[in-house]
N, C-alpha and C positions, 0 to 999 in steps of 0.2 A: 784587662779582665776578660776572661772567657765569655763568649756570647751567651752561654747557658746561664751562668751566674748573673750576668747583667740583666737578662730577661726576667728571671725570677725576682730579682731585686726590684725591678720596675713594676712588676705585677703586684708584689707584696705591698708596695706603697699605695697602689690603687685598689687593694683588697679584691683582686681578681685572680681567678684560676687560669692557668695556662691551658690552651687547647693545642693538643699535639696529634695531628693526623699521621697515621702510618701509611706508607705507600711502597709497593715493590718496585725497585728500579728495573725498567725494561719491560713492563707489562702495561699496555700492549706494545710499547716501543720506548726507546730511550728518549726520543723527541717528545712523545706524549707525556712521559714522566716529567721532563723539564717544564713543559707547559703547565702541567698540573701543580707542580710545586710553586711556581710563580703565582698561579691562580689561588692556591690555598693561602699564600701570603697576602694577596690582595683582599681575600675574604676575611682576613683578621686572625689567621692561625699564628700562634706564638712560637712554634718550633715544629720541625719536621723530623719524623723517624723514618729513615730510608732503608728499606730492606735490601740487603745484598743476597740475591738468591743462591741457594745451595740445595743439594739433592736430598737431604734428610733433615728437614726442619722439625725437630722433635717436639717443640712446644706449640706448634701451629696447627690449627684446624684445617678442614678441607678447602676453605676459600683461599687462604694464604698459600697453602701447599700447591693448589692449582695455579695460582699466579706465579709462584716460583718456577713451576714446571714450564709455563708458557715463556717466561723470560729466558730460562736456560735453553729452551728449544730454539729461541731466537738468537742464541749465541752470545748472550750478555756475559761479559767478564768484568772482574774488578777494575781493570784499567779503564774500561768504558765508563764505569760508574764514577770513578775519580774525575774523568774528563767532563762528565755530566755536571758534577758539583762545581767544577771550575767555571763552567758556563753559567750555571745558576747564580754564582757569586757576582756576575756582571749585572744582575738584576736586583738582588736582595741580600741583606745581611742577616736574614732569619737564621737562628741556630739550627744546625742540621746534625742529627745523631744517626750513626749507622747501626743497623741491627745485623750482626755478622756472626758466622759460625767460627768456633775455635779452629776448625779444620782449615779454613781459608786464612785465618790469622797466623797460625803457626807455619803454614806452607810458605807464606810470604816473609815470616819473621816479625816479631813484635815491634822492634825498633823501626824496621823498614815500613811496616804498615802504618804506624803512627805518624812517621815523618811524611809519608806520601799523603795520608789522609788530611793532616793539618795543612800541608801545602795546597791541596785541592780546595780546602774550605770546610772540611768537617770539624765539628766541635767536640765530639765524643762518640762513644760506642756502647751499645748493649750487646752482651755475648751470652745468649740464653743457655747454651750448652757447656758453659765453662763455670764450674763451681768456684766460689770465692776463694776456697782453700788452694786452688791451682792457678790463681790469677795474678800472682805477685809480679811475674815478668811483664805482663802487659800493663799493669798498674804503674810500675816503675817507669816504663817507657812513656806512659801517658803523662806522668808528673813532670818529666823532663821537658815536654812540649806544651804543657797546659791543656792537654787533651783528656777529657773526663771519661772514666770508666764507670758506668752506671750499673749498679747491682740490683738484683731482684729479691723481693721478700714475698713469700706466699702465706696463705692462711695457716698452713701446716708447719711453718718455720718455728723451730723451738726458740725459747727465749735466749738460750746460750748462743745459738747460731745467729740469731737476730743481732745480738750485740757485736759479733764479729763482722757481719755484713755492714751494719751501720758505721762501724769504725773504718772499713775499707772503701766504701762507696764514695764516689765523687760526683759533683754536679747536682744529682738528685737521686732519690730512691724510687725504684719502679715496684709498686705494690700490685701483685697479681690478685685481682678481686675474686677469682674463683679457683677451685682445685681442678686441674685438667688443662686441656689445650685451649688455644684461642678460638673464638667463634662468636656468632651472634646469639644472644640470649634475651629472653623477654623481660627479665627483671634483675636488679642488682642483688648480690648475695647478702644474707643477713650478717651482722657483726662487723661490717666494714668500718663504720664510724669508730667503734671501740678499738679495733685493731690499729687503725691509723693513729688514733690518740695515743695508744701505747708506744707506737714507733716514735712519735714526736716527743715523748718523754725522754728518749735516748739521744736525740739529735736535733740540730737546727737545720739539717738538710731538707729541702722541699721533698714532698712525697707526691708522686704522680700515680694515678690509678688507671690500670689497663686490664684488658681481657674481658670480653663480654659486654662492653658498652656499645649500644647500637642505635639508640634513639636520642633525639634532643632532650626528652624528659629524663632519661637515664644520665645523660651528660650533665644536665642541670643538677641533679641530685649528687652526682659524683663531685662536681665542682664545689659544692657546699662543704664537703669534708676533706677534699684533697687539694693540694697546690697545683696539680696538673691533671688533665683528663686525656687519656690516650685512646684513640679509636682506630682500629685497623680493619678487621674483617668486614664491618658494615660498609666502609669506604671502598674496599677492594671488590665487594659484591656489586656496588654501583659502577665501578670501573668495568667489571666484567660485563655488566648489562649493556653498557653503551660503547664498548670498545670497537664494535664493528660498524659504528655509524659515523666514523671520521673524527678527527681531533677536535674540530670546532664544537660539535655536539657533545662529545665526551667531556671536554673542559667545562662547557656551560652547565651541563646536567650535574656532574659530580661537584663542580664548584658551588652550585646552589645548595646541594645537600650538605657540604662542609660548612657553608655559611650559616645554615640553621643550627648546626652543632656548635659552631663558634659562639653565636649569639646566646645560646643557652647556658654557656659557662661564665658569662660576664657579670651576672648579678648574683652575689653570694649571700644576699640578705634573705 
């Protein structure tokens, strides 16, 4: 069984929501990323979303855009990230999902990317700039290798298109909690509970909630209605804050922040 499926099954039995931190590979360095992933696992994170940096992240706000720029400026390549995940697999079996651009995907070839990703230890991918209507090739490649292609649903998604996305998505569904780009916001958008309930009428797939979740209280509220809680910009902001203070301080400070977010998602009552 794919690690993503196994983790959600385990959490469902415990009535817990998955906490899924996002982190950019290579910011501030590949070694720091490796240490942070292991620390996030130790703090109780259930899954990792690992950003593969690219030059035009259309769905991301300024915090993640800046982190991608720093990683690319440091020369980070896909081959480096695959090696990083291979190294992480020596320490933990935590599910790892790549967030990758279709430009990188098709440059490498769908079959080649999936085989390389699975061999390295990735369990799936989100591809924010690839519409589900154009994702058949990567989805077929994923099915051959047990590699999950996770699709997005937004508040503006029509009911007809939602049915198509639900039918195609694998592993879990990524529900975008706000209209617009990623970033830190002060409160959750209205209507989230109803929207997720409507999605769940169509599928048994877990639904993870992302975009705009930045505090333990928001994560707690999100965890009550969703099967997973994804936090990205708030974590990357903490990484940026401590990145110049050395890896030990960075891992300690960001790990404590993630630990608070993890704890907030574990009581759904």
